[in-house]
N, CA, C and O of each residue as an XYZ file, in Angstrom:
432
protein
N       0.824     -1.197      0.000
C       0.000      0.000      0.000
C       0.868      1.261      0.000
O       0.598      2.218     -0.726
N       1.939      1.241      0.848
C       2.836      2.400      0.899
C       3.527      2.597     -0.442
O       3.772      3.731     -0.854
N       3.842      1.502     -1.126
C       4.484      1.588     -2.432
C       3.550      2.235     -3.455
O       3.989      3.045     -4.273
N       2.286      1.885     -3.412
C       1.301      2.454     -4.330
C       1.172      3.965     -4.089
O       1.135      4.750     -5.037
N       1.104      4.354     -2.840
C       0.986      5.778     -2.504
C       2.243      6.530     -2.942
O       2.144      7.642     -3.462
N       3.407      5.948     -2.740
C       4.663      6.583     -3.154
C       4.716      6.733     -4.665
O       5.119      7.780     -5.171
N       4.312      5.693     -5.391
C       4.297      5.754     -6.854
C       3.307      6.814     -7.348
O       3.585      7.540     -8.302
N       2.168      6.888     -6.695
C       1.167      7.880     -7.052
C       1.718      9.293     -6.836
O       1.507     10.172     -7.671
N       2.415      9.514     -5.735
C       3.011     10.823     -5.446
C       4.047     11.215     -6.490
O       4.076     12.357     -6.949
N       4.901     10.256     -6.863
C       5.915     10.525     -7.892
C       5.242     10.831     -9.224
O       5.688     11.725     -9.944
N       4.191     10.117     -9.562
C       3.465     10.354    -10.808
C       2.875     11.754    -10.842
O       2.919     12.430    -11.870
N       2.325     12.186     -9.721
C       1.761     13.540     -9.653
C       2.840     14.602     -9.832
O       2.618     15.605    -10.509
N       4.000     14.387     -9.231
C       5.104     15.344     -9.391
C       5.556     15.422    -10.840
O       5.787     16.516    -11.355
N       5.686     14.275    -11.509
C       6.098     14.262    -12.905
C       5.044     14.913    -13.795
O       5.390     15.639    -14.727
N       3.781     14.667    -13.524
C       2.702     15.261    -14.315
C       2.687     16.780    -14.165
O       2.477     17.502    -15.140
N       2.909     17.264    -12.945
C       2.912     18.717    -12.752
C       4.110     19.362    -13.438
O       3.993     20.475    -13.952
N       5.262     18.688    -13.459
C       6.442     19.208    -14.165
C       6.191     19.244    -15.658
O       6.580     20.202    -16.327
N       5.544     18.210    -16.195
C       5.226     18.174    -17.608
C       4.246     19.282    -17.969
O       4.407     19.935    -19.000
N       3.241     19.502    -17.141
C       2.269     20.565    -17.379
C       2.950     21.925    -17.374
O       2.636     22.765    -18.217
N       3.862     22.165    -16.460
C       4.573     23.440    -16.377
C       5.428     23.661    -17.619
O       5.594     24.802    -18.049
N       5.972     22.605    -18.200
C       6.830     22.729    -19.377
C       6.035     23.078    -20.623
O       6.609     23.580    -21.590
N       4.720     22.826    -20.630
C       3.917     23.104    -21.816
C       3.097     24.377    -21.674
O       2.134     24.578    -22.415
N       3.466     25.242    -20.728
C       2.747     26.501    -20.552
C       2.854     27.370    -21.795
O       3.799     27.246    -22.574
N       1.887     28.242    -21.970
C       1.912     29.199    -23.055
C       3.050     30.191    -22.826
O       3.236     30.665    -21.705
N       3.817     30.513    -23.875
C       4.887     31.497    -23.695
C       4.335     32.827    -23.184
O       3.212     33.213    -23.510
N       5.135     33.512    -22.387
C       4.703     34.777    -21.814
C       4.693     35.879    -22.862
O       5.443     35.847    -23.838
N       3.827     36.852    -22.631
C       3.752     38.005    -23.520
C       4.826     39.012    -23.145
O       5.174     39.161    -21.974
N       5.343     39.694    -24.145
C       6.314     40.767    -23.947
C       5.894     41.925    -24.836
O       5.098     41.752    -25.759
N       6.428     43.098    -24.558
C       6.098     44.290    -25.338
C       7.372     44.987    -25.783
O       8.348     45.065    -25.036
N       7.349     45.489    -27.004
C       8.461     46.279    -27.529
C       7.888     47.549    -28.153
O       6.891     47.497    -28.875
N       8.512     48.675    -27.877
C       8.081     49.957    -28.430
C       9.201     50.535    -29.283
O      10.372     50.466    -28.909
N       8.843     51.099    -30.420
C       9.843     51.699    -31.296
C       9.215     52.170    -32.582
O       8.019     52.456    -32.637
N      10.029     52.250    -33.619
C       9.515     52.681    -34.918
C       9.857     51.641    -35.984
O      10.880     50.960    -35.912
N       8.980     51.542    -36.963
C       9.155     50.569    -38.040
C      10.409     50.927    -38.836
O      10.557     52.052    -39.312
N      11.305     49.953    -38.971
C      12.511     50.133    -39.779
C      12.286     49.592    -41.194
O      12.764     50.167    -42.171
N      11.545     48.466    -41.289
C      11.241     47.887    -42.601
C      10.080     46.913    -42.473
O       9.769     46.419    -41.389
N       9.442     46.649    -43.626
C       8.320     45.710    -43.694
C       8.592     44.751    -44.843
O       8.958     45.176    -45.939
N       8.412     43.451    -44.592
C       8.577     42.426    -45.622
C       7.262     41.664    -45.724
O       7.037     40.698    -44.996
N       6.395     42.107    -46.633
C       5.073     41.485    -46.782
C       5.188     40.030    -47.200
O       4.391     39.198    -46.766
N       6.171     39.709    -48.037
C       6.351     38.335    -48.509
C       6.660     37.369    -47.383
O       6.228     36.216    -47.411
N       7.403     37.832    -46.393
C       7.753     36.996    -45.245
C       6.807     37.218    -44.070
O       7.004     36.639    -43.001
N       5.785     38.050    -44.256
C       4.832     38.395    -43.190
C       5.566     38.841    -41.935
O       5.288     38.367    -40.833
N       6.512     39.765    -42.118
C       7.292     40.230    -40.980
C       7.629     41.709    -41.120
O       7.492     42.305    -42.188
N       8.074     42.280    -40.001
C       8.549     43.656    -40.007
C       9.626     43.802    -38.942
O       9.725     42.999    -38.015
N      10.428     44.845    -39.099
C      11.516     45.104    -38.167
C      11.223     46.414    -37.449
O      10.864     47.414    -38.069
N      11.385     46.388    -36.116
C      11.177     47.578    -35.288
C      12.516     47.966    -34.674
O      13.236     47.125    -34.136
N      12.835     49.248    -34.764
C      14.032     49.792    -34.112
C      13.611     50.184    -32.702
O      12.838     51.125    -32.518
N      14.124     49.458    -31.701
C      13.788     49.673    -30.299
C      14.960     50.379    -29.634
O      16.106     49.953    -29.780
N      14.682     51.456    -28.903
C      15.715     52.189    -28.177
C      15.649     51.775    -26.713
O      14.608     51.922    -26.071
N      16.766     51.254    -26.176
C      16.779     50.829    -24.779
C      16.990     52.036    -23.858
O      17.275     53.135    -24.335
N      16.851     51.839    -22.548
C      16.994     52.950    -21.597
C      18.349     53.668    -21.675
O      18.452     54.827    -21.273
N      19.380     52.998    -22.183
C      20.695     53.619    -22.316
C      20.809     54.448    -23.595
O      21.835     55.083    -23.842
N      19.745     54.437    -24.408
C      19.749     55.197    -25.655
C      20.322     54.445    -26.836
O      20.507     55.015    -27.911
N      20.603     53.164    -26.644
C      21.151     52.352    -27.720
C      20.025     51.683    -28.499
O      19.054     51.203    -27.914
N      20.161     51.654    -29.817
C      19.142     51.065    -30.672
C      19.396     49.594    -30.951
O      20.538     49.142    -31.024
N      18.301     48.862    -31.105
C      18.367     47.436    -31.407
C      17.228     47.124    -32.360
O      16.093     47.541    -32.125
N      17.513     46.395    -33.435
C      16.466     45.980    -34.357
C      15.895     44.640    -33.923
O      16.629     43.698    -33.621
N      14.569     44.576    -33.899
C      13.875     43.331    -33.559
C      12.943     42.977    -34.709
O      12.202     43.828    -35.200
N      12.983     41.720    -35.136
C      12.115     41.244    -36.210
C      10.904     40.553    -35.601
O      11.029     39.762    -34.666
N       9.728     40.862    -36.144
C       8.465     40.287    -35.679
C       7.753     39.616    -36.838
O       7.748     40.129    -37.957
N       7.150     38.460    -36.566
C       6.408     37.704    -37.561
C       4.922     37.853    -37.286
O       4.465     37.676    -36.157
N       4.172     38.180    -38.335
C       2.724     38.374    -38.228
C       2.015     37.084    -38.631
O       2.229     36.570    -39.729
N       1.179     36.568    -37.749
C       0.392     35.358    -38.029
C      -1.010     35.751    -38.485
O      -1.378     36.924    -38.441
N      -1.779     34.774    -38.917
C      -3.145     35.040    -39.379
C      -4.020     35.650    -38.293
O      -4.921     36.433    -38.593
N      -3.763     35.298    -37.026
C      -4.595     35.799    -35.938
C      -4.012     37.047    -35.262
O      -4.569     37.525    -34.274
N      -2.896     37.582    -35.785
C      -2.313     38.812    -35.238
C      -3.213     39.996    -35.582
O      -3.864     40.016    -36.627
N      -3.237     40.971    -34.692
C      -4.057     42.168    -34.914
C      -3.146     43.389    -35.014
O      -2.244     43.580    -34.199
N      -3.402     44.212    -36.034
C      -2.685     45.472    -36.211
C      -3.741     46.573    -36.221
O      -4.665     46.552    -37.035
N      -3.595     47.540    -35.303
C      -4.637     48.558    -35.123
C      -4.023     49.951    -35.171
O      -2.992     50.213    -34.550
N      -4.680     50.851    -35.927
C      -4.309     52.266    -35.956
C      -5.608     53.069    -35.769
O      -6.571     52.903    -36.518
N      -5.606     53.928    -34.766
C      -6.771     54.782    -34.533
C      -8.051     54.012    -34.299
O      -9.128     54.477    -34.672
N      -7.956     52.848    -33.691
C      -9.139     52.047    -33.380
C      -9.617     51.167    -34.523
O     -10.585     50.423    -34.360
N      -8.955     51.234    -35.688
C      -9.356     50.430    -36.842
C      -8.273     49.421    -37.201
O      -7.080     49.714    -37.125
N      -8.706     48.238    -37.591
C      -7.754     47.211    -38.020
C      -7.146     47.594    -39.358
O      -7.837     48.082    -40.253
N      -5.843     47.366    -39.483
C      -5.152     47.597    -40.751
C      -4.331     46.353    -41.058
O      -4.200     45.467    -40.213
N      -3.780     46.286    -42.260
C      -2.971     45.148    -42.659
C      -1.489     45.442    -42.549
O      -1.080     46.586    -42.348
N      -0.702     44.410    -42.681
C       0.746     44.545    -42.643
C       1.235     45.525    -43.706
O       2.169     46.291    -43.464
N       0.611     45.503    -44.874
C       1.031     46.389    -45.973
C       0.791     47.860    -45.648
O       1.351     48.737    -46.306
N      -0.039     48.141    -44.636
C      -0.328     49.523    -44.245
C       0.739     50.096    -43.310
O       0.760     51.302    -43.063
N       1.629     49.240    -42.786
C       2.718     49.736    -41.941
C       3.768     50.396    -42.826
O       4.117     49.875    -43.885
N       4.262     51.537    -42.386
C       5.259     52.287    -43.149
C       6.482     52.554    -42.292
O       6.395     52.658    -41.068
N       7.624     52.663    -42.958
C       8.858     52.995    -42.265
C       8.658     54.287    -41.479
O       8.145     55.275    -42.005
N       9.070     54.265    -40.211
C       8.946     55.435    -39.347
C       7.711     55.436    -38.466
O       7.644     56.205    -37.507
N       6.713     54.577    -38.772
C       5.533     54.488    -37.899
C       5.970     54.091    -36.502
O       6.770     53.172    -36.331
N       5.441     54.789    -35.500
C       5.717     54.433    -34.106
C       4.719     53.365    -33.688
O       3.512     53.508    -33.883
N       5.256     52.270    -33.097
C       4.422     51.122    -32.756
C       4.724     50.604    -31.362
O       5.801     50.815    -30.805
N       3.723     49.915    -30.821
C       3.870     49.138    -29.597
C       3.451     47.722    -29.964
O       2.303     47.487    -30.340
N       4.389     46.775    -29.854
C       4.153     45.402    -30.291
C       4.074     44.487    -29.077
O       4.987     44.456    -28.252
N       2.982     43.745    -28.972
C       2.857     42.696    -27.966
C       3.121     41.386    -28.697
O       2.521     41.107    -29.734
N       4.038     40.578    -28.135
C       4.460     39.377    -28.851
C       4.802     38.251    -27.893
O       4.937     38.450    -26.686
N       4.940     37.047    -28.474
C       5.385     35.865    -27.749
C       6.561     35.274    -28.515
O       6.538     35.211    -29.744
N       7.576     34.847    -27.800
C       8.696     34.153    -28.436
C       8.325     32.686    -28.578
O       8.073     31.999    -27.589
N       8.294     32.214    -29.822
C       7.969     30.818    -30.114
C       8.947     30.305    -31.152
O       9.125     30.919    -32.203
N       9.571     29.195    -30.862
C      10.500     28.554    -31.800
C      11.554     29.526    -32.311
O      11.935     29.481    -33.481
N      12.024     30.404    -31.433
C      13.077     31.337    -31.797
C      12.621     32.541    -32.608
O      13.448     33.309    -33.100
N      11.311     32.707    -32.751
C      10.781     33.849    -33.513
C       9.862     34.668    -32.622
O       9.212     34.126    -31.728
N       9.807     35.960    -32.862
C       8.913     36.858    -32.128
C       7.582     36.922    -32.878
O       7.461     37.599    -33.899
N       6.592     36.208    -32.353
C       5.283     36.120    -33.006
C       4.360     37.211    -32.476
O       4.147     37.326    -31.269
N       3.817     38.010    -33.389
C       2.970     39.153    -33.027
C       1.617     38.682    -32.508
O       0.953     37.848    -33.124
N       1.223     39.232    -31.363
C      -0.129     39.068    -30.855
C      -0.940     40.262    -31.346
O      -1.991     40.103    -31.967
N      -0.434     41.466    -31.058
C      -1.075     42.663    -31.595
C      -0.054     43.810    -31.713
O       0.985     43.831    -31.052
N      -0.404     44.744    -32.576
C       0.418     45.931    -32.815
C      -0.478     47.151    -32.710
O      -1.521     47.217    -33.361
N      -0.079     48.110    -31.901
C      -0.753     49.393    -31.856
C       0.112     50.393    -32.598
O       1.282     50.580    -32.265
N      -0.467     51.036    -33.608
C       0.263     52.007    -34.418
C      -0.212     53.395    -34.023
O      -1.413     53.661    -33.982
N       0.735     54.278    -33.734
C       0.396     55.654    -33.353
C      -0.263     56.351    -34.535
O       0.260     56.331    -35.649
N      -1.394     56.956    -34.289
C      -2.089     57.706    -35.338
C      -1.342     58.978    -35.647
O      -0.864     59.663    -34.743
N      -1.240     59.297    -36.930
C      -0.612     60.552    -37.342
C      -1.684     61.603    -37.456
O      -2.738     61.366    -38.046
N      -1.418     62.767    -36.892
C      -2.432     63.835    -36.932
C      -2.187     64.791    -38.036
O      -2.947     65.745    -38.207
């Protein structure tokens, strides 16, 4: 009986570790301006300035369920232009930054 209980406890520990390993990747946010757009690859590059004032280019991949919004209206990847200021919410999956949503600053 004690052996069965011990085996059951070990099984529960292994199951919880397996469940933790399959969690959804965490969301992250990057703010910057569009450096380039590649419609063929469904991606764009954002120039992000860190707190030290140094720039870094980050590439983001747009999926079918990604949302891109400007002024409250949905727009397409082709509507992004170099220099647009954006806030990108993304998840890192398989070594790529997958877009969840993009907020584009409206130009007045």
